[in-house]
C-alpha positions in Angstrom: 55.0 -35.8 -6.5 55.8 -32.5 -4.2 52.5 -31.5 -1.9 51.5 -28.4 -3.8 51.1 -30.7 -6.7 49.5 -33.2 -4.5 47.0 -30.4 -3.0 46.2 -29.6 -6.8 45.4 -33.0 -7.7 43.5 -33.6 -5.1 41.0 -30.4 -5.4 40.7 -31.2 -9.0 39.1 -34.6 -8.5 36.8 -32.7 -6.7 35.8 -30.8 -9.0 35.9 -33.4 -11.7 33.5 -35.8 -9.4 30.8 -33.1 -9.7 31.2 -31.7 -13.7 28.0 -30.9 -15.3 28.3 -33.2 -18.3 29.0 -36.2 -15.9 27.0 -35.4 -13.3 23.6 -35.0 -15.7 24.0 -37.8 -17.9 24.0 -40.1 -14.7 20.7 -38.8 -13.7 18.8 -39.0 -17.1 18.5 -43.1 -17.4 15.3 -42.3 -15.4 14.0 -38.8 -17.0 11.4 -39.1 -19.9 12.4 -37.5 -23.4 11.6 -33.9 -23.0 10.0 -31.7 -26.1 12.6 -29.2 -24.8 15.5 -28.2 -22.9 16.0 -25.4 -21.2 19.4 -24.9 -19.5 20.7 -21.9 -16.8 24.0 -21.0 -15.1 27.8 -21.4 -15.2 27.8 -24.9 -16.0 24.7 -24.8 -18.3 26.7 -25.8 -21.6 28.3 -28.8 -20.1 24.7 -29.9 -18.3 22.5 -29.4 -21.8 25.1 -31.1 -23.5 24.9 -34.2 -21.7 21.3 -34.2 -22.3 21.8 -33.7 -25.8 24.0 -36.7 -26.1 21.5 -38.6 -24.4 18.4 -38.0 -25.7 19.6 -36.8 -29.6 18.5 -33.3 -31.0 16.3 -31.4 -29.3 14.7 -27.6 -28.9 17.6 -26.6 -26.8 18.4 -22.8 -25.0 21.5 -22.3 -22.9 22.0 -19.2 -21.0 25.3 -18.9 -19.3 28.7 -16.8 -18.9 30.9 -15.4 -21.2 33.4 -18.2 -22.8 31.0 -21.0 -21.1 28.7 -21.8 -23.9 31.3 -23.8 -26.0 31.4 -27.3 -27.2 27.3 -27.5 -28.2 26.1 -29.2 -31.0 24.9 -27.0 -34.1 21.5 -25.3 -33.7 21.3 -24.9 -29.8 20.4 -21.2 -28.9 23.5 -19.9 -27.3 23.1 -16.7 -24.8 26.6 -15.7 -22.9 25.5 -13.1 -20.3 28.0 -11.3 -17.6 28.6 -12.4 -14.4 28.6 -11.7 -11.0 26.7 -7.9 -12.1 24.0 -8.9 -15.1 23.9 -6.5 -18.3 21.7 -6.4 -21.2 22.5 -9.7 -22.0 21.2 -11.5 -18.9 17.7 -9.7 -19.6 17.8 -11.2 -22.7 18.6 -14.6 -21.7 15.5 -14.0 -19.0 12.9 -12.9 -21.5 13.9 -16.2 -23.6 13.5 -18.7 -20.8 10.2 -17.1 -20.3 9.2 -16.9 -23.8 10.5 -20.5 -24.5 8.2 -21.9 -21.2 5.3 -19.9 -22.5 5.6 -21.7 -26.1 5.2 -25.3 -24.4 1.3 -26.1 -24.6 -0.8 -29.2 -23.3 1.2 -33.0 -23.3 4.7 -31.4 -23.4 7.5 -31.9 -21.2 10.3 -29.8 -19.9 13.4 -30.3 -19.0 15.0 -27.4 -16.9 18.9 -27.4 -16.1 19.7 -25.2 -13.5 23.3 -24.3 -12.0 24.9 -21.5 -9.8 25.3 -18.2 -11.8 22.1 -18.2 -13.1 21.0 -15.4 -10.7 23.3 -12.5 -12.7 22.7 -14.8 -16.0 19.6 -14.7 -16.5 16.6 -12.3 -15.6 13.2 -11.0 -16.5 12.6 -7.8 -14.4 9.1 -7.0 -13.0 7.6 -3.6 -14.7 8.8 -0.9 -13.6 12.5 -2.2 -13.1 15.2 -1.0 -15.1 18.9 -3.0 -15.6 20.0 0.0 -14.0 18.7 -0.9 -10.5 19.6 -4.6 -10.9 22.9 -3.8 -11.3 22.8 -1.3 -8.4 21.3 -3.6 -6.6 23.7 -6.6 -7.0 26.8 -4.1 -6.8 25.1 -3.4 -3.0 24.8 -6.9 -2.2 28.0 -8.2 -3.4 30.2 -5.1 -1.1 28.0 -5.8 1.9 29.4 -9.6 2.3 26.1 -11.0 2.3 25.6 -15.0 1.9 24.3 -16.3 -1.3 20.7 -16.9 0.8 20.5 -13.2 2.0 21.7 -11.9 -1.6 19.1 -14.3 -3.5 16.2 -13.2 -1.4 16.7 -9.9 -2.6 17.3 -10.3 -6.1 14.1 -12.3 -5.9 11.8 -9.4 -5.2 12.7 -7.6 -8.6 11.7 -10.8 -11.0 9.3 -12.6 -12.9 11.2 -16.0 -13.0 13.5 -16.5 -9.6 11.4 -18.1 -6.9 9.2 -20.3 -9.0 8.5 -17.5 -11.7 9.9 -19.0 -14.2 8.0 -22.4 -14.1 4.5 -20.6 -13.7 4.6 -19.9 -17.1 4.9 -23.3 -18.1 1.1 -24.7 -19.5 2.6 -27.9 -19.9 2.4 -31.8 -18.4 5.9 -32.4 -17.1 8.4 -30.6 -15.8 12.1 -32.5 -15.1 14.6 -30.1 -12.9 18.2 -31.0 -12.5 20.4 -29.0 -10.6 23.6 -28.6 -9.5 23.7 -26.8 -5.9 26.1 -23.9 -5.1 24.1 -23.6 -1.8 24.2 -24.3 1.6 21.6 -26.7 2.3 21.1 -27.7 -1.6 18.0 -26.0 -1.3 16.0 -25.8 -5.1 14.5 -22.5 -3.5 18.1 -21.1 -3.6 20.1 -22.1 -6.5 19.9 -19.3 -9.1 17.8 -17.6 -6.7 15.1 -20.2 -7.4 14.9 -20.2 -10.9 14.2 -23.7 -10.9 11.9 -23.8 -8.2 8.4 -25.2 -8.4 5.7 -22.2 -8.2 3.1 -22.3 -5.4 0.5 -23.8 -7.5 0.7 -26.1 -10.5 -1.0 -28.4 -12.6 1.8 -30.1 -14.3 4.0 -33.1 -12.7 6.8 -32.5 -11.2 10.1 -34.2 -10.8 12.6 -32.1 -9.2 16.6 -34.0 -8.7 20.0 -32.4 -6.9 22.6 -34.1 -9.4 25.8 -32.9 -7.5 26.5 -30.7 -4.5 29.7 -29.5 -2.7 29.3 -32.6 -0.5 30.0 -34.8 -3.0 33.3 -32.9 -4.5 34.8 -32.9 -0.7 33.9 -36.8 -0.7 35.5 -37.6 -4.0 38.6 -35.5 -2.9 38.5 -37.5 0.3 38.4 -41.0 -1.6 41.2 -39.4 -4.1 43.6 -38.8 -0.8 43.0 -42.2 0.6 43.7 -44.0 -2.6 47.0 -41.7 -2.5 47.5 -43.1 0.6 47.1 -40.1 2.2 44.7 -39.9 5.6 42.0 -37.8 5.7 42.0 -35.4 8.8 39.1 -33.7 8.2 35.9 -33.2 5.8 33.7 -30.2 6.5 31.2 -27.7 4.8 33.2 -25.0 7.3 33.9 -21.8 4.9 29.9 -20.0 5.6 31.4 -17.1 7.0 33.4 -14.1 6.7 36.7 -14.7 4.9 38.7 -13.5 7.7 37.0 -15.3 10.5 37.2 -18.0 8.1 41.0 -17.9 8.4 41.0 -17.3 12.1 39.2 -20.3 12.5 41.0 -22.8 10.4 44.5 -21.3 11.1 45.4 -22.9 14.2 43.4 -25.9 12.8 46.0 -25.5 10.0 49.1 -25.5 11.6 48.8 -27.7 14.2 47.6 -30.5 11.8 49.6 -33.7 11.6 50.6 -35.3 8.1 47.6 -36.1 6.1 44.5 -34.5 4.5 41.8 -31.4 5.7 38.8 -30.6 3.2 36.5 -28.0 3.4 34.3 -26.5 1.8 31.5 -23.6 1.4 31.9 -20.2 0.1 33.1 -17.4 2.6 31.9 -13.9 2.1 33.8 -10.6 1.5 32.9 -6.9 2.7 34.8 -4.8 -0.2 36.5 -1.9 0.8 36.1 1.7 -1.9 38.2 1.0 -4.9 39.1 -2.5 -4.5 42.0 -4.1 -6.3 42.0 -7.3 -8.3 40.8 -10.5 -6.4 37.9 -12.5 -5.3 36.8 -14.5 -2.4 38.6 -17.5 -3.0 42.1 -15.6 -3.6 41.2 -13.2 -0.1 40.7 -16.5 1.7 44.1 -17.7 0.3 46.2 -14.8 1.3 44.5 -14.6 4.8 45.0 -18.7 5.4 48.7 -17.1 4.1 49.2 -15.1 6.9 47.8 -18.0 9.1 50.2 -20.3 7.8 53.7 -18.5 7.5 56.6 -19.9 8.3 55.1 -23.6 8.3 57.1 -26.0 6.8 55.6 -29.4 4.6 52.1 -27.5 4.3 50.4 -26.4 1.3 46.6 -25.2 1.0 44.4 -24.9 -2.2 41.7 -22.5 -2.1 39.5 -22.3 -5.3 35.9 -21.7 -7.2 34.7 -25.2 -8.3 33.8 -23.5 -11.0 37.3 -22.1 -12.4 36.3 -18.5 -11.7 36.8 -16.2 -8.3 34.7 -13.2 -8.1 35.7 -10.7 -11.5 38.7 -12.4 -12.4 40.0 -15.5 -14.6 41.6 -17.8 -11.5 39.8 -19.9 -9.3 41.7 -19.2 -6.5 45.3 -19.2 -4.8 47.5 -22.0 -3.9 49.8 -21.0 -0.6 52.5 -22.7 1.4 54.1 -21.6 4.6 56.4 -19.4 2.3 54.0 -17.5 0.3 53.5 -14.5 3.1 55.6 -11.4 2.6 56.1 -8.3 1.6 53.0 -6.5 0.1 51.0 -8.7 1.4 49.1 -7.3 4.4 48.6 -4.0 2.0 47.3 -6.3 -0.7 44.9 -8.4 2.0 43.7 -4.6 2.9 43.1 -3.0 0.0 40.9 -6.4 -1.8 43.9 -6.9 -3.9 44.5 -10.1 -3.3 45.0 -11.7 -6.9 47.7 -8.9 -7.8 49.7 -10.4 -4.5 49.5 -14.0 -5.3 50.2 -13.4 -8.9 53.6 -11.6 -8.3 54.6 -15.1 -6.0 52.9 -17.2 -9.0 50.0 -18.7 -6.2 47.2 -18.2 -8.3 45.1 -21.3 -9.2 43.9 -21.2 -12.8 42.0 -24.1 -14.3 39.4 -22.1 -17.2 35.8 -22.6 -16.7 35.1 -26.2 -15.4 31.5 -27.5 -16.2 30.6 -27.2 -12.6 29.7 -24.8 -9.6 29.2 -26.3 -6.1 30.1 -23.4 -4.4 34.4 -23.6 -3.0 36.7 -26.5 -2.2 39.6 -26.1 -0.1 42.3 -28.9 0.4 45.5 -28.8 2.8 48.4 -31.4 2.7 50.6 -31.8 5.5 53.8 -33.6 4.2 
């Protein structure tokens, strides 16, 4: 097996370990049977499927990204919406979640399954706020290269269901929240802009748990590397910065690495130029790293979003080696058109929806 295939295999091992279905199923034995299941986020369908297989038929609402609402039993209500910029369906999803919460009366138990992507996929706006206002805010936030915590803080200001707002509409006796974290620190108040967070005051019994995170994925990739007889040199959450700064920091480490594996996690940011090309933060970081390792032999690097998508594209990220960087790469990097260049050199990582979302994962192998 060549090192590129080995790197992809390790990256996939990390992603598989935090699958929405598997992580949710493992957490359910201690959860009482709920009266209703509400699931929101990119892996929402996988999480809901695990709960339905465990508990049996229960009224269920799933709000998720386009193309992610599959493999669910008949009778499940599914609303697919836009990501990363919300649309009318996002407002429909947010209203449906709020109404479902309001319909649960005394004595009821809600199971709320939360994951990344919920900030865009479900929204119920404060009176006087329009979809145009929300779209403009999201585009502005995405273009500024802000980290997820800063973006979600701004999104919450327009919402009736974020920052603990959704559960403030719950009048039942028990709420169980299981979450897949796509944010640094695994803070429930930040995941999905706090759509699964508890309100400041509440009268119901509550249980919250993070069932999968970036650390889980990195550790699983490291374990897989050791199983393959590869030495793990680094396992670190080190991607939280502008992608060019991340590349400048990781470049010397990659160029000087010994035989073995380096694993990094987190979520880089990108400040977009006017009229950007095709790509996302992972494809941009992959191409920036290709510049850093140009000419290196026996080195392969995988950069990918663990949800299987990278920005408004169908790719998860990029696969690069010391031979990737070439004519047209500098212009593609400058024009935020890394996806077009990587496609031309057959360097795209394409997986389809993975059923999870725990930020991004980088795996580098020196053979």
